[in-house]
C-alpha positions as CSV (number, residue, x, y, z in Angstrom):
1,M,105.9,86.1,98.3
2,A,105.7,82.5,100.0
3,L,105.4,84.2,103.3
4,G,102.2,86.6,102.4
5,G,104.0,89.4,100.7
6,G,106.0,91.0,103.7
7,G,109.6,91.4,103.8
8,S,110.3,94.0,107.0
9,T,111.5,91.5,109.2
10,Y,112.4,88.5,107.1
11,L,114.3,89.4,104.0
12,T,118.0,89.8,104.8
13,D,121.2,89.9,102.3
14,F,120.9,92.6,99.5
15,H,117.3,91.8,99.2
16,A,116.7,93.8,102.2
17,N,118.2,96.7,100.4
18,F,114.7,97.9,99.3
19,Y,112.7,96.7,102.2
20,N,114.8,97.3,105.5
21,P,118.4,98.1,105.2
22,A,119.1,97.2,108.8
23,N,118.2,93.5,108.2
24,L,121.7,93.4,106.2
25,M,123.2,93.0,109.5
26,I,121.2,89.9,110.5
27,R,123.4,86.4,109.5
28,D,120.9,83.7,108.9
29,K,123.1,81.7,106.6
30,E,126.8,80.5,107.3
31,G,129.9,83.0,105.5
32,T,130.2,86.9,105.4
33,F,129.6,87.1,101.8
34,T,126.4,86.5,99.2
35,V,125.8,87.4,95.7
36,G,123.0,86.5,93.7
37,A,121.2,87.5,90.3
38,G,118.1,86.9,88.6
39,S,115.5,86.5,91.2
40,G,112.1,88.0,90.3
41,G,108.0,87.7,90.8
42,F,104.6,88.3,89.1
43,L,101.9,89.1,90.5
44,L,98.2,89.6,89.3
45,D,95.3,91.1,91.1
46,G,92.9,90.8,87.8
47,S,89.5,91.2,87.0
48,R,89.1,87.3,86.1
49,N,91.3,84.4,86.5
50,Y,91.2,80.7,85.3
51,A,92.0,77.8,87.2
52,D,93.3,76.2,83.8
53,I,97.5,77.4,83.9
54,N,97.8,77.8,80.5
55,A,94.5,80.2,80.5
56,Q,95.4,82.4,83.0
57,I,99.0,82.9,81.4
58,E,97.1,83.8,78.3
59,N,94.9,85.9,80.7
60,S,97.8,87.3,82.1
61,R,98.7,88.9,79.0
62,D,95.7,91.2,78.6
63,Y,97.1,92.9,81.4
64,I,100.7,93.6,80.5
65,D,100.7,93.8,76.9
66,T,99.3,96.5,74.5
67,Y,95.4,96.7,74.4
68,D,93.7,94.8,71.8
69,P,90.1,95.1,71.9
70,Q,89.2,91.3,71.3
71,F,90.9,90.4,74.7
72,G,89.0,91.4,77.6
73,A,85.4,91.2,76.3
74,F,82.8,89.4,77.9
75,P,79.6,87.8,77.4
76,E,76.3,89.5,79.0
77,S,75.5,86.1,80.7
78,E,79.0,86.9,82.6
79,R,78.0,90.3,84.2
80,A,76.2,89.2,87.2
81,D,79.7,87.3,88.2
82,L,81.8,90.0,87.2
83,L,79.9,92.2,89.5
84,S,79.9,90.4,92.4
85,N,83.6,88.8,92.1
86,N,84.8,92.6,91.7
87,Y,82.4,94.4,93.8
88,P,81.7,92.6,96.7
89,G,79.4,94.0,99.7
90,N,79.5,97.8,99.6
91,T,82.8,97.9,97.0
92,L,81.4,101.0,94.3
93,I,85.2,100.9,93.0
94,S,87.3,97.9,92.4
95,D,90.8,98.1,93.2
96,Q,92.9,95.6,91.4
97,R,97.2,95.6,90.7
98,T,99.5,93.9,87.9
99,Q,103.4,93.7,89.3
100,Y,106.4,92.4,88.3
101,Q,110.1,92.8,89.2
102,A,113.4,91.4,89.1
103,T,116.8,91.8,91.2
104,L,119.3,91.9,88.4
105,L,122.5,91.6,90.9
106,G,123.0,92.0,94.2
107,L,125.9,91.5,96.7
108,N,126.2,91.8,100.4
109,W,129.3,91.9,102.9
110,Q,129.0,91.6,106.3
111,L,131.7,92.7,108.9
112,R,131.8,92.2,112.6
113,D,129.4,95.2,113.2
114,K,128.6,96.5,110.1
115,A,127.6,95.5,106.5
116,F,127.4,96.7,102.8
117,S,125.6,95.8,99.6
118,I,124.8,96.7,96.7
119,A,121.5,95.9,94.4
120,I,120.6,96.3,90.9
121,R,116.2,96.2,90.5
122,T,113.8,96.9,88.0
123,R,110.0,96.6,88.9
124,T,106.9,97.8,87.1
125,A,103.2,98.4,88.7
126,S,99.8,98.9,86.8
127,N,97.1,99.7,89.8
128,Y,93.5,100.0,88.3
129,R,90.1,100.8,89.6
130,T,87.1,101.0,87.8
131,G,83.3,102.3,89.0
132,K,80.7,99.9,89.4
133,G,78.5,102.2,87.2
134,W,80.4,101.0,84.3
135,Y,78.6,97.7,84.4
136,S,75.5,98.5,86.0
137,D,72.8,101.4,86.0
138,R,71.9,100.8,89.9
139,F,72.3,103.5,92.4
140,E,73.8,102.3,95.4
141,N,73.3,103.4,98.8
142,V,76.9,103.4,101.1
143,N,77.6,104.6,104.0
144,G,74.9,107.2,104.2
145,L,75.7,109.1,101.3
146,P,72.7,109.7,98.8
147,P,72.4,106.9,96.0
148,T,75.4,106.9,93.9
149,L,76.3,105.9,90.5
150,E,80.0,105.4,90.4
151,R,81.5,105.9,87.5
152,S,85.1,106.7,87.9
153,L,88.4,105.2,86.3
154,V,91.4,105.4,87.5
155,H,94.8,104.1,85.9
156,R,98.0,104.2,87.6
157,Y,101.6,102.6,85.8
158,Q,105.1,103.0,86.6
159,R,108.5,101.9,85.8
160,L,111.7,102.0,88.2
161,H,114.8,101.1,87.3
162,E,117.0,101.4,90.3
163,I,120.5,101.2,91.7
164,S,120.8,100.9,95.4
165,V,124.0,101.0,97.8
166,G,123.4,99.7,101.3
167,Y,124.7,100.0,104.9
168,A,123.7,98.6,108.3
169,E,125.5,99.1,111.6
170,S,125.0,97.7,114.9
171,F,124.8,100.4,117.8
172,Q,126.7,99.5,120.5
173,F,125.5,102.5,122.9
174,L,122.0,101.5,122.6
175,T,122.3,97.9,122.6
176,N,124.4,98.0,125.6
177,L,121.7,99.9,127.6
178,T,120.1,96.5,128.8
179,S,121.4,93.4,129.9
180,R,119.8,91.2,127.4
181,L,121.8,89.7,124.3
182,D,120.2,91.9,122.2
183,N,121.4,94.3,119.1
184,F,119.8,97.5,117.8
185,V,120.9,98.2,114.1
186,I,120.0,101.0,111.5
187,G,120.0,100.9,108.0
188,I,120.1,103.2,105.3
189,A,120.4,102.5,101.5
190,P,120.5,105.6,99.1
191,K,119.5,104.7,95.4
192,L,119.8,106.2,91.9
193,V,116.3,105.7,90.5
194,L,115.5,106.0,86.3
195,G,112.0,106.0,85.4
196,G,110.7,104.0,82.6
197,S,107.1,104.0,81.1
198,Y,104.9,106.8,83.6
199,L,100.6,107.2,83.8
200,N,99.1,108.6,86.7
201,A,95.3,108.9,85.3
202,D,92.7,109.8,87.4
203,W,88.7,110.8,86.6
204,S,86.2,111.0,89.6
205,N,83.2,110.8,87.9
206,F,79.8,109.9,89.5
207,Y,76.3,110.5,89.9
208,E,74.1,111.1,93.0
209,N,70.5,111.0,93.0
210,N,68.8,113.4,95.5
211,E,65.2,112.4,95.7
212,G,65.3,112.3,91.6
213,A,67.4,115.4,91.3
214,I,70.6,114.0,89.8
215,R,74.1,115.7,90.1
216,H,77.2,114.8,87.8
217,I,80.5,115.5,89.9
218,E,83.7,115.1,88.6
219,S,87.3,115.9,88.2
220,F,90.1,114.8,85.6
221,S,93.9,114.7,86.3
222,Y,96.3,113.5,84.1
223,D,99.9,112.8,83.6
224,A,101.8,110.8,81.2
225,S,105.5,110.2,79.9
226,G,107.3,107.7,77.7
227,D,104.8,105.7,75.5
228,F,102.1,106.6,77.6
229,G,102.9,110.2,76.7
230,A,104.1,109.6,73.0
231,A,100.5,107.6,72.1
232,T,98.5,110.5,74.4
233,T,100.0,113.2,72.3
234,S,99.3,111.4,69.2
235,Y,95.6,111.0,70.3
236,S,95.5,114.7,71.0
237,N,96.7,115.5,67.6
238,G,93.7,113.9,65.9
239,I,95.6,110.4,65.2
240,S,93.5,107.5,65.9
241,L,93.2,105.7,68.8
242,D,94.7,102.1,67.0
243,A,97.7,104.4,65.2
244,A,98.5,106.0,68.7
245,N,99.0,102.7,70.5
246,T,101.4,101.7,68.3
247,Q,103.7,103.9,70.5
248,F,103.8,101.0,72.9
249,G,106.4,98.7,71.4
250,S,108.3,95.7,72.8
251,D,111.3,96.9,72.8
252,N,111.6,100.2,74.7
253,Y,111.6,97.8,78.6
254,F,114.8,100.1,79.2
255,D,114.1,103.4,77.8
256,L,115.2,105.9,80.2
257,N,111.9,108.9,80.6
258,G,112.9,110.4,84.1
259,Y,116.0,110.7,86.6
260,G,115.4,110.8,90.6
261,A,116.8,110.0,93.9
262,G,115.7,107.8,96.4
263,L,116.4,106.7,99.9
264,D,115.7,103.4,101.8
265,V,116.0,103.2,105.6
266,G,115.3,100.8,108.5
267,I,115.5,100.1,112.3
268,T,116.0,96.5,113.4
269,Y,115.8,95.3,117.2
270,L,117.3,91.6,117.4
271,L,116.5,90.0,120.6
272,T,118.6,86.4,120.4
273,L,116.6,83.6,123.1
274,G,118.3,80.6,124.8
275,N,121.3,79.6,124.0
276,D,121.9,81.7,120.9
277,L,124.9,84.4,121.1
278,S,124.8,85.6,117.8
279,A,123.6,89.1,119.0
280,V,126.7,89.6,120.8
281,R,128.6,87.9,118.4
282,P,128.0,88.9,115.1
283,G,129.5,87.8,112.0
284,Q,130.6,84.2,113.6
285,Q,127.4,82.5,113.9
286,P,123.8,82.4,112.4
287,T,121.0,83.4,114.3
288,Q,118.5,80.5,115.2
289,K,116.9,81.5,118.3
290,S,115.1,85.4,118.2
291,L,112.9,87.7,118.4
292,R,113.0,90.5,115.7
293,L,110.9,94.0,115.6
294,S,111.3,95.9,112.5
295,F,110.5,99.4,111.1
296,S,111.6,101.0,108.2
297,M,110.6,103.8,105.7
298,T,111.1,102.7,102.0
299,D,111.0,105.2,98.8
300,I,111.6,108.6,100.1
301,G,112.2,110.7,97.5
302,L,110.9,111.8,93.9
303,I,111.5,111.6,90.4
304,S,111.3,113.8,87.2
305,Y,109.9,113.2,84.0
306,N,110.9,114.7,81.1
307,T,110.4,112.8,77.7
308,D,107.2,113.0,76.0
309,E,105.5,114.1,78.9
310,I,101.7,115.7,78.5
311,S,99.0,116.6,81.3
312,Y,95.4,117.2,81.5
313,S,93.7,118.2,84.4
314,S,90.3,119.9,85.3
315,N,89.1,121.1,89.0
316,L,86.1,119.4,90.4
317,D,82.6,120.4,88.8
318,T,79.2,119.8,89.7
319,S,76.5,120.1,87.4
320,S,72.6,118.9,87.1
321,V,71.8,116.3,84.9
322,S,68.5,114.6,83.4
323,S,70.0,111.1,83.1
324,V,72.7,108.9,83.2
325,P,75.0,107.1,80.8
326,S,73.1,104.4,79.3
327,T,76.2,102.6,77.7
328,F,77.8,99.9,79.6
329,A,80.9,98.2,79.3
330,D,81.2,94.6,78.0
331,T,84.9,94.5,78.2
332,Y,87.0,94.0,81.4
333,F,89.3,96.9,82.2
334,T,92.8,95.5,82.5
335,G,95.1,98.1,83.2
336,A,96.6,97.2,79.4
337,K,98.9,99.7,77.9
338,G,96.4,102.1,75.9
339,Q,93.2,100.9,77.6
340,Y,92.1,104.0,79.3
341,I,91.6,106.0,76.8
342,N,89.8,103.6,74.4
343,F,87.4,102.5,77.2
344,I,86.5,106.2,77.7
345,Q,86.1,106.6,74.2
346,E,83.9,103.6,73.7
347,F,81.7,103.3,77.0
348,G,81.9,106.8,78.4
349,S,79.1,109.6,77.7
350,Q,81.6,112.2,77.9
351,N,85.6,112.2,76.9
352,P,87.6,114.6,78.9
353,F,90.4,114.3,76.7
354,Q,88.1,116.1,73.9
355,S,87.1,118.9,76.7
356,I,89.9,120.0,78.2
357,S,93.4,121.3,76.4
358,P,96.7,119.4,77.5
359,E,99.9,120.8,78.7
360,Q,103.4,119.5,77.6
361,N,105.7,120.1,80.8
362,T,108.4,118.5,82.7
363,F,106.6,117.2,86.3
364,S,107.9,115.7,88.8
365,T,106.4,113.1,91.2
366,L,107.1,111.6,94.5
367,L,108.5,107.8,94.8
368,P,105.9,105.2,96.0
369,M,107.1,105.9,99.8
370,A,105.7,103.5,102.3
371,L,106.0,102.8,106.1
372,H,106.6,99.2,106.8
373,G,106.8,97.5,110.6
374,G,107.0,93.9,111.3
375,V,107.7,91.4,113.9
376,L,109.6,87.7,113.6
377,L,109.6,84.9,116.4
378,E,112.2,82.5,115.3
379,I,112.7,79.2,117.2
380,N,115.3,76.5,115.5
381,R,113.5,75.2,112.5
382,I,110.3,77.6,112.4
383,K,109.6,81.2,111.9
384,L,106.4,83.0,112.7
385,M,106.0,86.3,111.2
386,G,103.6,89.2,110.5
387,D,104.2,92.4,108.7
388,L,102.1,95.5,108.1
389,S,102.7,98.3,105.4
390,I,101.2,101.6,104.6
391,G,101.6,103.4,101.5
392,L,102.2,107.2,101.6
393,T,101.5,108.0,98.5
394,N,98.3,107.0,95.8
395,S,100.8,105.3,93.1
396,A,100.9,102.3,91.0
397,F,102.9,100.5,94.0
398,N,101.0,101.4,97.3
399,S,97.9,103.6,98.3
400,P,97.2,104.2,101.9
401,R,95.4,101.2,102.3
402,A,96.6,99.4,104.8
403,I,98.0,95.7,103.5
404,S,98.9,93.4,106.4
405,S,100.3,89.3,105.9
406,A,101.1,86.3,107.8
407,G,103.4,83.9,107.4
408,I,105.4,80.8,108.7
409,E,108.3,79.0,107.5
410,I,108.9,75.4,109.1
411,R,112.1,72.9,108.1
412,P,111.4,69.5,108.5
413,L,115.0,69.0,107.0
414,S,117.8,71.9,107.6
415,F,118.4,72.4,104.3
416,L,114.2,72.4,103.1
417,P,112.5,75.2,104.3
418,L,108.7,74.8,103.4
419,R,106.8,78.4,103.4
420,G,103.3,79.4,103.6
421,G,101.5,82.7,104.1
422,I,98.7,85.2,103.4
423,Q,97.8,88.7,102.7
424,F,94.9,90.8,103.8
425,K,94.0,94.0,101.6
426,A,91.2,96.4,103.5
427,Q,90.5,93.3,105.9
428,R,89.9,91.1,103.1
429,P,91.9,88.2,102.4
430,E,93.9,89.3,99.3
431,F,95.6,85.9,98.4
432,V,97.3,82.6,99.8
433,S,100.7,81.8,99.1
434,L,102.9,78.5,99.4
435,G,106.5,78.0,98.4
436,F,109.8,76.2,99.5
437,A,114.0,76.3,99.2
438,L,116.9,74.3,98.9
439,E,119.6,75.5,100.9
440,T,123.2,74.2,101.1
441,R,126.3,75.7,102.8
442,Y,127.3,77.5,99.8
443,W,124.3,78.2,97.4
444,D,120.3,78.2,97.7
445,L,117.4,78.4,95.0
446,S,113.8,79.4,96.3
447,V,110.1,78.9,94.3
448,A,107.0,80.4,95.3
449,A,103.5,80.6,94.2
450,Q,100.4,82.5,95.1
451,F,96.5,81.8,94.9
452,T,93.4,83.2,95.2
453,P,91.8,82.9,98.8
454,E,89.2,80.4,97.3
455,S,91.8,78.2,95.8
456,F,91.7,75.9,99.0
457,S,87.9,75.5,98.9
458,S,87.6,75.2,95.5
459,Q,90.0,74.1,92.0
460,P,93.2,76.0,92.6
461,I,93.6,79.4,90.8
462,V,97.5,80.8,90.8
463,T,97.6,84.4,90.4
464,G,101.5,84.8,90.8
465,A,105.0,83.3,91.0
466,S,108.6,84.2,92.4
467,V,111.9,82.7,91.7
468,A,115.1,83.4,93.7
469,A,117.9,82.4,91.7
470,L,120.9,80.7,92.7
471,Q,122.4,82.4,95.3
472,F,126.2,81.7,97.2
473,H,127.7,82.3,100.1
474,F,131.3,82.6,101.2
């Protein structure tokens, strides 16, 4: 997090299992064996944020807890700020997310020309997209399309628990093709994936005004499992929303609703500079001067859900209407558990859950597959890095929109790295981050925080934090 969120070149040891397993071979600390536990982070890209840290903590609960109608409501005086903050420029659909993850345990063992690792991780992501038309009745002209009132509503939520085994090896037949002090490493990390709660709700719902003739265009798809599936099934059987939402318990984090398998693979080209000989003497000395080029593909695989599963689906439909909805939302859509149906029922002019018959069959979905590429330049106590990630699926964790990041690490003291970074999404700054670590011969500890891009021109607003608990090196 401290370096802007990228990891395909920077992350090493067992954390590399999930980002670029080739980096398991990169030795940036003394010792050949690393063990760690308890590292994790939380990211909030929400509809609203608060400078006061206590208010921001309370605000974050609106995004991760079960929906409470008392939370998220706003007065009419805040509507203009909501529209300007969440729909900048020509944006018709907001795109926001909440994520948190923890690496529960990790081990990494490096030999001369190969490395082994095992890591256990749990992660949760919630991605929510709300059309501007839920908060305004103004038709917008965008990209030469007819004036559009956008009332789409998307919520994707997924929780995954993973057990990953990593392997990386230096391929000398490629390395020896050049006369440079370099190393070509390929890494692979198969993993067992256990699924927790899952939701993929996508209501494409908008109106077009063609010289006074209004067309309504919509389609609907909805797949849910676990507590989302149980709550939706209760609602479809006529139970009230308040009663249905009691299915979302606080003690079901590790409930298993699906099973799957995945694979993370990566390639790293390490070119050492100056008098750094670590590329030709792997396992003997840490790398301190180098240029790294990395490419990885993560989350190749699928998962099948078979607990409390429920699905709705309708094809694209176009109809002529005489007017558009006149009811506007006075509540932020936060992606809270149970809010999706409540939001539609309270503020929608129609309810697809009442017009479409559900199906209850096991379903499968791809893991949140993504491509990553990056470059890192390391000169003694300075590291400069850049990263680019592109999702290959629409999921709670990523989307086909490119995310880029840049970061720098400076060590004023050998044991005290200071880090900073920035992340861009759709060419707009998404957050900036700062962090530091304490590193000794046998253990290290690091912390980081992220802030809104406006934090350095106004009052700082914290939107995320991460902690890497003690790691030990032998």
